[in-house]
C-alpha positions as a printed NumPy array, in Angstrom:
array([[ 18.818, -22.431,  58.632],
       [ 20.79 , -21.96 ,  55.397],
       [ 19.968, -25.529,  54.269],
       [ 16.307, -24.801,  54.698],
       [ 16.682, -21.586,  52.711],
       [ 18.572, -23.402,  49.945],
       [ 15.881, -26.082,  49.849],
       [ 13.209, -23.389,  49.509],
       [ 15.104, -21.794,  46.625],
       [ 15.49 , -25.181,  44.951],
       [ 11.735, -25.787,  45.219],
       [ 10.981, -22.33 ,  43.805],
       [ 13.455, -22.83 ,  40.966],
       [ 11.836, -26.164,  40.136],
       [  8.383, -24.553,  40.188],
       [  9.425, -21.758,  37.825],
       [ 11.133, -24.245,  35.511],
       [  7.985, -26.357,  35.314],
       [  5.863, -23.267,  34.662],
       [  8.212, -22.2  ,  31.872],
       [  8.007, -25.641,  30.276],
       [  4.209, -25.486,  30.024],
       [  4.187, -22.028,  28.457],
       [  2.865, -23.436,  25.183],
       [ -0.109, -25.104,  26.834],
       [ -3.682, -23.987,  26.352],
       [ -6.044, -23.175,  29.195],
       [ -9.383, -21.58 ,  28.241],
       [ -9.552, -19.217,  31.233],
       [ -6.018, -17.953,  30.631],
       [ -4.365, -20.202,  33.185],
       [ -2.295, -19.104,  36.118],
       [ -0.837, -15.974,  34.491],
       [ -3.648, -14.739,  32.216],
       [ -2.74 , -11.763,  30.005],
       [ -3.396, -10.222,  26.62 ],
       [ -0.256, -11.966,  25.349],
       [ -1.736, -15.363,  26.252],
       [ -3.79 , -17.696,  24.121],
       [ -7.031, -16.805,  22.341],
       [ -9.85 , -19.304,  21.872],
       [-12.333, -19.339,  18.979],
       [-15.308, -21.693,  19.367],
       [-17.239, -23.203,  16.477],
       [-20.763, -24.457,  17.187],
       [-23.522, -25.889,  15.007],
       [-25.348, -22.548,  15.103],
       [-22.21 , -20.475,  14.494],
       [-19.491, -22.382,  12.622],
       [-16.421, -20.231,  12.151],
       [-13.482, -19.81 ,   9.811],
       [-10.265, -18.255,  11.154],
       [ -8.077, -16.267,   8.748],
       [ -4.75 , -14.577,   9.538],
       [ -3.965, -11.769,   7.069],
       [ -0.619, -10.08 ,   6.39 ],
       [ -1.736,  -6.422,   6.247],
       [  1.407,  -5.292,   4.394],
       [  0.64 ,  -7.529,   1.397],
       [ -3.065,  -8.36 ,   1.88 ],
       [ -2.184, -12.047,   1.655],
       [ -3.958, -14.741,   3.716],
       [ -1.158, -16.42 ,   5.652],
       [ -3.237, -18.963,   7.53 ],
       [ -6.833, -20.1  ,   7.092],
       [ -8.729, -22.758,   8.999],
       [-12.353, -23.805,   9.   ],
       [-12.877, -24.724,  12.656],
       [-14.809, -28.011,  12.861],
       [-18.186, -27.839,  14.588],
       [-17.893, -28.711,  18.269],
       [-14.214, -27.753,  18.363],
       [-12.199, -24.744,  19.47 ],
       [ -9.168, -23.247,  17.763],
       [ -6.618, -21.88 ,  20.216],
       [ -3.885, -19.526,  19.002],
       [ -1.01 , -17.912,  20.842],
       [  1.453, -15.432,  19.372],
       [  5.046, -15.562,  20.596],
       [  7.131, -12.465,  19.914],
       [ 10.593, -12.774,  18.311],
       [ 10.377, -16.522,  17.673],
       [  9.938, -16.314,  13.881],
       [ 12.443, -17.174,  11.176],
       [ 12.918, -13.708,   9.597],
       [ 13.402, -10.453,  11.556],
       [ 11.609,  -8.292,   8.983],
       [  8.825, -10.3  ,   7.339],
       [  7.95 , -13.022,   9.891],
       [  9.448, -12.141,  13.273],
       [  6.757, -13.84 ,  15.405],
       [  5.512, -17.378,  15.843],
       [  1.869, -18.44 ,  16.059],
       [  1.256, -21.644,  18.01 ],
       [ -2.13 , -23.248,  17.553],
       [ -4.186, -26.334,  18.24 ],
       [ -7.735, -27.636,  17.808],
       [ -9.479, -28.996,  20.904],
       [-12.969, -30.176,  21.866],
       [-15.164, -27.435,  23.304],
       [-15.058, -27.661,  27.073],
       [-11.523, -29.026,  27.197],
       [ -9.512, -28.013,  30.238],
       [ -6.04 , -27.793,  28.737],
       [ -3.886, -29.054,  25.921],
       [ -0.593, -28.663,  24.114],
       [ -0.346, -26.176,  21.257],
       [  1.615, -28.561,  19.067],
       [  1.393, -26.791,  15.677],
       [  3.073, -23.525,  14.714],
       [  3.692, -21.154,  11.825],
       [  5.872, -18.046,  11.511],
       [  3.838, -14.855,  11.114],
       [  4.354, -11.103,  10.655],
       [  4.73 ,  -8.837,  13.681],
       [  1.729,  -7.625,  15.653],
       [  1.402,  -4.382,  13.623],
       [  1.429,  -6.254,  10.299],
       [ -1.182,  -8.935,  10.912],
       [ -4.942,  -9.064,  11.247],
       [ -7.308, -11.811,  12.379],
       [-10.572, -12.196,  10.482],
       [-13.317, -14.464,  11.81 ],
       [-16.022, -15.473,   9.355],
       [-19.328, -17.059,  10.268],
       [-20.111, -19.776,   7.767],
       [-23.585, -21.121,   7.116],
       [-24.782, -23.307,   9.94 ],
       [-27.057, -26.294,   9.959],
       [-30.426, -25.408,   8.49 ],
       [-33.562, -26.645,  10.243],
       [-35.735, -28.714,   7.94 ],
       [-39.321, -29.007,   9.136],
       [-40.798, -32.525,   9.009],
       [-43.147, -33.513,   6.191],
       [-46.711, -32.912,   7.431],
       [-48.011, -35.949,   5.463],
       [-45.679, -38.499,   7.043],
       [-47.276, -41.265,   9.094],
       [-46.968, -40.695,  12.805],
       [-46.284, -43.635,  15.098],
       [-48.746, -43.643,  17.978],
       [-48.036, -47.012,  19.65 ],
       [-51.622, -47.667,  20.647],
       [-52.726, -51.22 ,  21.472],
       [-54.635, -51.439,  18.202],
       [-51.477, -50.723,  16.219],
       [-49.399, -53.433,  17.887],
       [-48.865, -56.843,  16.286],
       [-50.691, -59.803,  17.933],
       [-47.544, -61.061,  19.683],
       [-47.197, -57.791,  21.533],
       [-50.681, -57.614,  23.044],
       [-51.768, -58.792,  26.495],
       [-53.622, -61.746,  24.908],
       [-50.529, -62.905,  23.038],
       [-50.498, -64.5  ,  19.614],
       [-48.099, -65.52 ,  16.861],
       [-44.944, -63.479,  16.508],
       [-44.104, -61.849,  13.231],
       [-40.595, -63.292,  13.066],
       [-39.479, -66.753,  14.032],
       [-36.307, -66.914,  16.108],
       [-33.815, -69.614,  15.13 ],
       [-33.386, -72.549,  17.46 ],
       [-30.291, -71.638,  19.56 ],
       [-29.127, -75.273,  19.699],
       [-29.215, -75.688,  15.923],
       [-27.545, -72.326,  15.526],
       [-24.242, -73.544,  17.038],
       [-24.318, -77.256,  16.206],
       [-23.177, -78.268,  12.715]])
């Protein structure tokens, strides 16, 4: 019985170790342990392209700015006490850009950032694609039988272009 119990503990330890190793992975729905300390996803579409800006509220300085490409999503996750300076940049922001609709991915980029009370996220909508109406005087293709060249009709006729002889094409 004790071997079985030890085996169960070994399996659980392996499971928790594997979950800890994927802690910097992105999952749009929050993953297995969704929380407010998890990752945040910002989508950029053709109608609503976005720019992400992280501001240090103590200095007013833009620490990080990214124009999110259309059709992509920026995923950010803040990790407490992983920064390089205890006072000015105590936290770490992991981020990555993924296609919209992606299931998961690795947040492979990072930057040290101020603590949660000294930073602000600003999202700006940039100008999207503008619809240009077609020119009303352009010729419209109708594809009626009268518009087709003689080689394309039921009666047949000479073709507009002459295809090269395939034998002469390959023989010198």
